[in-house]
C-alpha positions, 0 to 999 in steps of 0.5 A: 487475469492470465498476466496476473496469474503468471506474475503471481506464480513467478513470485511464489516460485521465486520465494517458496520453491517449485513445490509450493508453486506447483500447488499454487498453479493447480489451484489457480488453474482449476479455481475453487476445489476441495482437497481430494480434487487438488491432490488428483489434479496436482498429480504428485504424492498427497504428502507433498500436496499437504506440505505445499498447501500448509506453507501457502496457507501459513503465508496467506496465499490460499483461502479456504472455507468449510460449509456445513456438511461439505468438504473444505474448499480451497482457492488462491488469494491473488492479492496476497500473492501480489503483495509479495512484490511489495514486501521490501517497500513496506519494510522500508516505509515502516523503517522510515516511519517507526524506526529499524526495530519495528521494521525488523519485527515486521520483516519477520512477520512477512517471512513467517506469514503469521506468528504468535508473540511467544513464537517470535520471542523464541525465534529472535536470538537476543544473546547474539549480536550478529547483523541480520539481513535487511530486506531490499526496497525492491522486494527481494531480500538483500541476504542473497545479494549483499555477500556478492558485493565487492566493496566491503562498505556496500556490503555493510550497508545491506546489513542492519547494525547491532545497535538497531537490532531487537536485543531483548524481549521487551524491545520486541514487545515495544516494536510489536506494539508500535506496529499494532498502534500504527495499524501495520499488523493486525490480529489473526481471527477465525475469519481471516482465511475466509474468501470474501464471498463466503464471508459476505454470505456468512454475515448475511445469514447471521444477520438474517437469522439473529435480527430478521428471523421470521421477517422479510428482507426483500421489500424496499424498506426491509431491504434498507433495514437489512443492509444497514444491519449488515453494515453495522455488523461489519463495523462491529467485527472490524472494531473487534479485530482492531481492538488491542486492549485485550492484547496487553498482558496486564498480569505481567505489568500493572498498566492502565490503558484507556478505551482509546488506542491514543491513550498509549501516549498517556501510558508512556507518560505515566508508566513508561514504555517498559510497561507494555507486554503483549499476550504470548498467545496473540497471533499477528499478521501484516495488515497490507490494507493499512500499508496501502493507506500509507503508500497512498499518502506518500503518493499524494505528498509527492504529487502535491510537491510537484505543484506546491513545493516542499514546505507545503507538501510537508504540511500535507504529509503531517495532515495525512498522518493525522487522518491515517489514524482514522482510516483502516483501508483505501476503499471506502467503507459501506455507509448507512442508508437513509430513506427519504420521503420521496422513496429515494435512499441516501448514504451517510458519509463518514468524514475523515478530517484533521485540525491545524492544531493536530497538524502542528502536533504531528510536525513537532513529533517528527524526527526533524521537527521544524529544522528543515521547514521554512513556514514563511510564505514570503509575506511580512513576518508574524511577530514572534514566529521567527524569534528563537534562542541560539541553540534551540531545537528548531528554527521556531524554538521549542514550542513547549517552552514558547509562549502561547502567542508564539504557538498561535503564530505557528498555527497561523503559518500552518493554516496558511499552507493548508489554505494553499492546499485547499485553494489548489485546482486539484483540491488536495484538502477541503475546509469543513470547519473552524475547530482547532484553527481550521478543520480540513478533510482530504477528498480521497475519492476525487484525488484517486481520479486525479492520480489515475489521470495523471498516471495515465497521461504520463504513460501516454506522454512517454510513449506517444509524445506531448501531442498525444497527451493534449489530444487525450485531455481534449477527448476527456473533456469534450467527449466524442469528436471527429478529426476536424474537431480535434484539430480545431480544439488542439490547434494542430494540422490534420496530418499532425494528429492523424498518425498519433491517433492511429498509433494510440488506437492500435495500442488501445488508448483511444477508440473510434466509432463509425456513424453512417450518414445514410442507410447505404453505410458506405465508408465514404458516407460515414463519420468516424468519432474518436473517444477516450474510454478511461476504464478500458485504458486502465485495464489495458495499462494494468494487464500490460504492467503485469506482463512487463513485470513478469518479463522483468522477473523472468529476465532477472532469473535467466541472468542469475542462472548465467552466473549462479556458480559464481554467486554460490561461491561468493555467498560462502561464509569464508568468502564473505568479506574476502572477495579480493582473496578468493574471487578472480577478477573475472568473477568480480566483474561478472558479479558486478555486472549481474547486480547492476542488471538485476537492480535495473530490472527490479527498479523497473518492476517497482516503478510499474508497481507504483502505477498499478497501485495508483490505478487499482489499489488507491 
């Protein structure tokens, strides 16, 4: 927790300044405290504490709760502070999925924390066509780095072109609607700032008062009924939070929207995109949980590409995009408990699945379609599958103009790739039915363990070599073993594995247990068993990743301070674009060297964040 606290404090200080960082540090040191205690412990004027606290609450870095008859208590949101590290990555992901205009709207929400639609309308300067800064993929906005670039073409790449900007009110509403439809933003409601424990307590009290008034909730059957009622209440609140039907201003445009969010395609076909106008009073914020779902899909696609190639991974990506629409967060939601005759309880698991037809539809909607996709697996060609007219939009022809048989042939090819995914030892998908040319489920729980094992093994291989990773796989499959047994299974000599085991043990990746042979408990009369503790190693990797990321950010800050005068000079408006005229050769060399070093450090932070996401978030 110390390393995570240090990392979050560095992020808050770099982005929001010393005042907000001081208030944040006080809350992180003292935990859940009221405002009076916060002002006293911060040891700064109260008006400064109020200002810093307001900024942190606006940015969703502080949670607060006001019990009946008690003052308001404040506490830090560790996840919210850590998500500052991923802001650039999230914007880049949204730009790749939805385009530059939704990414620009999301970037504004990231900077504002949350905002009304009407306030965002006023914030955007539609009459101006100057380029706006594009956030860099490492989470640091390129506005601080782009002007310091020497080459004009490199500086231009860091700025959004005018044709990719949001230039009108209607474009802003369309961009926000695309984000709402995809789930990347959500509505702000009164319980947004509640800590998870307080939200759970309020829900339990609400269910106990309204549905179990005067009845017990402690017996076996009563406990199951109470838990099911609590789960249903959570689902109801979640559905209300992600119900956007009341978000459309129907008085502005006559528009028909069905009960399902998927009716957006029907709206576009009947009325056009220009008919969508959101309520000005609607308050939006970035939904980081949905962003984690999309990042998990990207990681699964990369993992499948290593084993099955680019084409099959593209099919897998389309299936994940279909299933993403059904998922709100990475962690599995609470299921309804069912009591069996013998008194045991079982859970009714929800299945997230997609059919081959939906996968094909998703591929057709992608930007490049089938242009770069070779669905042929090397066997005999299916009649009509590869026949296409010259000048057609894709190698397989435009499916809207092709015959039904040609589309069925494409469905067969897509299903072949889905079968490859199902037959792989990693079980990327599981076939659960024949609906729509085959219905497939993605076992996220099992794949989560696969990704974690792969990430930890790659770390061990990089640090200790291939012999160490082989030993770890043996210990995971066989359990506790002594050195001779490890040598037998690994087909290695004792002297080859002893140094590796000692090195991994000193680093905390393997553990040893002493088992005495008799009551004398002498070291020479004891067995020493080696074993691999997955959960402990995960915590070791997380803590060291937090610490390493903190050191990288501190190093980047020191290096920036060494050339701060030159950076300030290069960021002047009269110098931007005229670096050769106003900057000396030494200044340009120092700026180039600083940018290269900072890029390496921030890229390393991004790599470690991917490992943290695999182990902790997915």
